[in-house]
Structure formats: C-alpha cells, structure tokens
C-alpha positions in Angstrom: -99.9 9.6 -63.9 -96.6 10.9 -62.5 -98.3 12.2 -59.4 -100.0 8.8 -58.8 -96.7 7.0 -59.3 -95.0 9.3 -56.7 -97.8 8.9 -54.2 -97.8 5.1 -54.6 -94.0 5.1 -54.2 -94.2 7.2 -51.1 -97.0 5.0 -49.6 -95.0 1.9 -50.3 -91.8 3.3 -48.8 -93.7 4.4 -45.7 -95.3 0.9 -45.3 -91.9 -0.7 -45.7 -90.3 1.6 -43.0 -93.3 0.8 -40.7 -92.8 -2.9 -41.2 -89.0 -2.6 -40.4 -89.8 -0.7 -37.3 -92.4 -3.1 -36.1 -90.5 -6.3 -37.0 -86.8 -5.7 -36.9 -84.6 -8.5 -38.2 -83.5 -11.0 -35.6 -80.1 -12.8 -35.7 -80.0 -16.6 -36.3 -79.7 -19.0 -33.3 -76.3 -20.2 -34.5 -75.0 -16.7 -34.5 -76.2 -16.1 -30.9 -74.6 -19.4 -29.8 -71.3 -18.6 -31.4 -71.3 -15.3 -29.5 -71.6 -17.1 -26.2 -68.8 -19.5 -27.0 -66.2 -17.1 -28.2 -63.6 -15.4 -26.1 -64.3 -11.7 -25.7 -61.9 -9.4 -27.5 -60.0 -6.7 -25.6 -61.9 -3.4 -25.5 -61.0 -1.1 -28.3 -58.6 1.7 -27.7 -60.2 4.1 -30.2 -63.3 5.9 -29.1 -66.4 6.5 -31.3 -68.8 9.4 -31.7 -72.5 9.5 -32.5 -74.2 11.2 -35.4 -77.2 13.6 -35.7 -80.4 13.6 -37.7 -79.1 11.1 -40.3 -78.7 8.5 -37.5 -82.2 9.0 -36.2 -83.7 8.8 -39.7 -81.8 5.8 -40.9 -81.7 3.8 -37.7 -84.6 1.5 -38.7 -82.7 0.3 -41.7 -79.4 -0.6 -40.0 -80.6 -4.2 -39.4 -81.2 -4.8 -43.0 -77.9 -3.4 -44.0 -76.1 -5.6 -41.5 -77.9 -8.6 -42.9 -76.3 -7.8 -46.2 -72.8 -8.0 -44.7 -72.2 -4.2 -44.3 -70.0 -2.6 -43.4 -67.0 -4.5 -44.9 -63.8 -5.2 -43.0 -61.9 -2.3 -44.6 -64.7 0.1 -43.9 -64.8 -1.1 -40.3 -61.1 -0.2 -39.9 -61.7 3.2 -41.4 -64.6 3.8 -39.1 -62.4 2.9 -36.1 -59.8 5.3 -37.2 -62.4 8.0 -37.8 -63.9 7.3 -34.4 -67.4 6.5 -35.7 -69.6 3.5 -34.9 -70.8 1.1 -37.5 -74.4 1.7 -36.7 -74.0 5.4 -37.2 -72.3 4.8 -40.5 -75.1 2.5 -41.7 -77.8 4.8 -40.6 -76.2 7.7 -42.5 -75.9 5.6 -45.6 -79.6 4.7 -45.4 -80.7 8.3 -44.7 -78.7 9.8 -47.5 -79.9 7.1 -49.9 -83.5 7.8 -48.9 -82.9 11.5 -49.3 -81.4 11.1 -52.7 -84.3 8.8 -53.8 -87.0 11.3 -52.8 -85.4 14.6 -53.7 -85.7 14.3 -57.5 -89.2 12.9 -57.1 -90.2 15.9 -55.0 -88.7 18.3 -57.5 -90.6 16.6 -60.3 -93.8 16.9 -58.3 -93.2 20.6 -57.9 -92.7 21.0 -61.6 -95.9 19.0 -62.2 -97.8 21.3 -59.9 -96.2 24.3 -61.7 -97.5 23.1 -65.1 -94.1 22.0 -66.5 -94.0 18.2 -66.2 -90.9 16.2 -67.0 -90.7 12.9 -68.8 -91.1 10.1 -66.2 -87.6 8.7 -67.1 -85.9 11.9 -66.0 -87.0 11.9 -62.3 -86.6 8.1 -62.2 -83.1 8.2 -63.4 -82.2 11.1 -61.2 -83.7 9.3 -58.1 -81.7 6.2 -58.8 -78.5 8.1 -59.4 -78.9 10.3 -56.3 -79.8 7.3 -54.2 -76.7 5.4 -55.2 -74.5 8.5 -54.7 -76.0 9.1 -51.3 -75.4 5.4 -50.3 -71.7 5.5 -51.4 -71.0 9.0 -50.1 -70.4 8.0 -46.4 -67.9 5.4 -47.4 -65.8 7.9 -49.4 -66.0 10.4 -46.6 -64.9 7.9 -44.0 -62.1 6.6 -46.2 -60.8 10.1 -46.8 -60.9 11.0 -43.1 -59.2 7.7 -42.1 -56.4 8.3 -44.7 -55.9 11.8 -43.4 -55.6 10.6 -39.8 -53.3 7.7 -40.7 -51.0 10.2 -42.5 -51.0 12.5 -39.5 -50.3 9.6 -37.2 -47.3 8.4 -39.2 -45.9 11.9 -39.0 -46.4 12.0 -35.2 -45.0 8.5 -34.9 -41.7 9.4 -36.6 -41.3 12.3 -34.1 -42.2 9.9 -31.3 -39.5 7.4 -32.4 -36.9 10.3 -32.5 -37.8 11.2 -28.9 -37.5 7.6 -27.8 -34.1 7.3 -29.4 -32.9 10.4 -27.6 -34.1 9.1 -24.2 -32.6 5.6 -24.8 -29.3 7.3 -25.7 -29.5 9.2 -22.4 -29.7 6.0 -20.3 -33.5 5.6 -19.9 -35.2 2.2 -19.9 -37.6 1.1 -22.5 -40.7 1.7 -20.4 -39.5 5.1 -19.1 -38.6 6.2 -22.6 -42.0 5.3 -23.9 -43.8 7.1 -21.1 -41.6 10.3 -21.1 -41.6 10.7 -24.9 -45.4 10.5 -25.2 -45.9 13.3 -22.7 -44.1 15.8 -25.0 -46.4 15.7 -28.0 -49.9 17.1 -28.5 -52.7 16.3 -30.8 -54.9 13.4 -31.7 -52.0 11.0 -32.5 -50.2 11.5 -29.2 -53.5 11.3 -27.5 -54.0 7.8 -28.9 -50.5 6.8 -27.8 -51.1 8.1 -24.3 -54.3 6.2 -24.1 -52.6 3.0 -25.2 -49.8 3.4 -22.6 -52.3 4.3 -19.9 -54.4 1.2 -20.7 -51.2 -0.9 -20.4 -50.4 0.6 -17.1 -53.9 0.2 -15.6 -54.4 -3.4 -16.9 -50.8 -4.4 -16.0 -49.9 -5.5 -19.4 -46.8 -4.8 -21.4 -46.8 -1.4 -23.3 -45.8 -3.0 -26.6 -48.9 -5.2 -26.4 -51.3 -2.3 -26.3 -49.2 -0.4 -28.9 -49.5 -3.4 -31.2 -53.2 -3.5 -30.7 -53.4 0.2 -31.5 -51.4 -0.4 -34.7 -53.8 -3.1 -35.7 -56.8 -1.0 -35.0 -55.4 2.0 -36.9 -54.0 -0.2 -39.7 -50.6 1.4 -39.3 -47.9 -1.2 -39.9 -45.1 1.1 -38.6 -46.6 1.1 -35.1 -47.0 -2.7 -35.2 -43.3 -3.0 -36.2 -42.4 -0.7 -33.4 -44.3 -2.8 -30.9 -42.5 -6.0 -32.2 -39.1 -4.3 -31.8 -39.9 -3.1 -28.3 -41.1 -6.6 -27.4 -37.7 -8.0 -28.3 -36.0 -5.2 -26.2 -38.3 -5.8 -23.2 -38.3 -9.6 -23.2 -35.0 -10.7 -24.7 -32.8 -7.6 -24.0 -32.3 -6.7 -27.6 -30.7 -3.3 -28.3 -33.2 -1.4 -30.4 -31.8 2.1 -30.3 -30.1 1.9 -33.7 -33.1 0.2 -35.3 -35.5 2.9 -33.9 -33.2 5.7 -35.4 -33.2 3.9 -38.8 -37.0 3.5 -38.7 -37.5 7.1 -37.8 -35.3 8.2 -40.7 -37.1 5.9 -43.1 -40.5 7.3 -42.0 -39.3 10.9 -42.4 -38.0 10.1 -45.9 -41.2 8.4 -46.9 -43.3 11.3 -45.5 -41.2 13.8 -47.5 -41.6 11.7 -50.7 -45.4 11.5 -50.2 -45.6 15.2 -49.6 -43.6 15.9 -52.8 -45.8 13.6 -54.8 -49.0 15.3 -53.5 -47.6 18.7 -54.3 -46.8 17.6 -57.9 -50.3 16.2 -58.3 -51.8 19.5 -57.0 -49.7 21.4 -59.4 -50.9 19.3 -62.3 -54.5 19.8 -61.2 -54.0 23.6 -61.1 -53.2 23.5 -64.8 -56.7 22.1 -65.7 -58.7 25.3 -64.9 -56.3 27.4 -67.0 -56.7 25.0 -70.0 -60.5 25.1 -69.7 -60.4 28.9 -69.6 -58.2 29.0 -72.6 -60.4 26.6 -74.5 -63.5 28.7 -73.6 -61.8 31.9 -74.7 -60.9 30.3 -78.1 -64.5 29.3 -78.6 -65.7 32.7 -77.6 -63.4 34.4 -80.1 -63.9 32.1 -83.0 -67.6 31.1 -82.6 -68.9 34.3 -84.4 -66.6 33.8 -87.3 -67.6 30.1 -87.7 -71.3 30.9 -87.5 -70.8 33.7 -90.1 -69.0 31.3 -92.4 -71.6 28.5 -92.0 -74.5 30.9 -92.6 -72.9 32.4 -95.7 -72.5 28.9 -97.3 
C-alpha cells in the first residue's frame, strides 16, 4: 500500500510539473496595462547573480509562487542586498521544498524494499516537515546574508564619513571629497559606493541622489541621512563637516555596542555545551545506582 501511495504521489507530481511547463500562468490584462502606463524606475545599482541546479529544477514553479505574492517586500530588499534575483530565490524555494517532500518518501521506499516498512504516518509527517523547512530555508539564508552585508556596510560607511570629514577640513569641495574618499577603501561596501558615484557622474545627476537611492536599496538609513545632509550642502550651501563628524562618531559607538552585545551572546551560548556535558556526566554516574535501587525494590 505504501509503495502504491508513493508511486501515485510521484505520478501526480510529475503530471502537475508537466502541466505547469506546458501552460505557464499568464498575467492579467490590467497588470499589463498598468506596466505600460507607469514611469520606469531608475535601474538598480546593486547587481544580481544567478543560481545553479536549484534554479533549473524549480524554474517551472516560479510563476505559481509569484501568483501567491512571493517574495514579500522585505525579502526583496534582502535579495537586492545579497545580489540575488527574485526568480532565482523562488526557484530555490521550490526546488528545496520538492527535495524535502520526496527525500523521506524515497527513504521509506528503500526501507520497504529492505523488508523494514515504517508506519505511513512517519514518512508523511517527515515529508511535510522537510518540505516546509526546505521552503523556508532560502528566506533565512538570504536574511542572514543581507544582515551581514548591512553590518559590514555600516562599518565601511563610518570610515567613509571620517575620510570625507578630513577632506572637507583640508579645503576640498563636497563632490571632490566624495570622489577622493571612496577611492581609498576596498571591499564590497566601497565597491557599491564607487558604483553609485560613477552612475551619478555618467548620468550627470547629483551624487547625493544616487547615494540616497543606494541607501534605499540597501535599507541602510545612515546612508540615506548622509545623502540628505550632502544635498543641503550642495544645494543650499549648508556646512555639514561638523554633522558628518558627529554622525561618524555615533556610528562607531553603535558598532562597538553591537559588537559587545554579540560577544556577550556568544559567551552565553558557549556555556550551554558545558551544562549539557555536566548533565550527561551526572546521569552517567548516577544511572547505575538508580537502576540498582529500583530493581532491589
């Protein structure tokens, strides 16, 4: 019976995948008309990368996931920071969910062929749990990667503000300070800043406009605040050197506080393995005595 259920589930899943490939979902006419009437957004400053086997496996299911409203707005921002496309993300979610759904069933089939069948509820529950876990795993991975990059970007931005403050104190203009300071740093964060300033120079727009766009795409409020302050300095002649120095000091203080909090949390987590080992040692020592007492009673 379990073998027949697994074969029926596999045939039904294959027919569903074939139907999705032959008849992909089509957008509604009102959606297409709204795309024609809207003003195109500026091209994104962040680049994206493509995936591997998971993208090819889950590509037929991306249309269905998009029809469900996925990915959400917060996940889209995390994908932009992690430099991954939404289609790649949805394809990986579908592929991992499909893998998690079929892996326990395949294991149960191997046990049936080996003469040790499991109750039907065990592979069914395992398949559902693995499918849900595989579906949610890409979201957690992208969120962790985006948080790591945002933290690194804030560290680089505090150093960038310090360099701008030094150049402004030396008599450089706002545009010159922005361009000269960004050439000093290395890494992904300064690469994004250089791309934003290069885009502003090639498109003949103000650098604080592209920096503000980059801050919105990265969801880094400190960069958006920097763009607003530079806009006042560039358009109204406001003196921003003191405010930049104060903002850089505040960002360094915040970074040190966050690093101290993470270190304390890591120290607390390190105590858990020791507690478990001590508990296991106590059980190992006292278990023979307890069994002797219980058997003698």
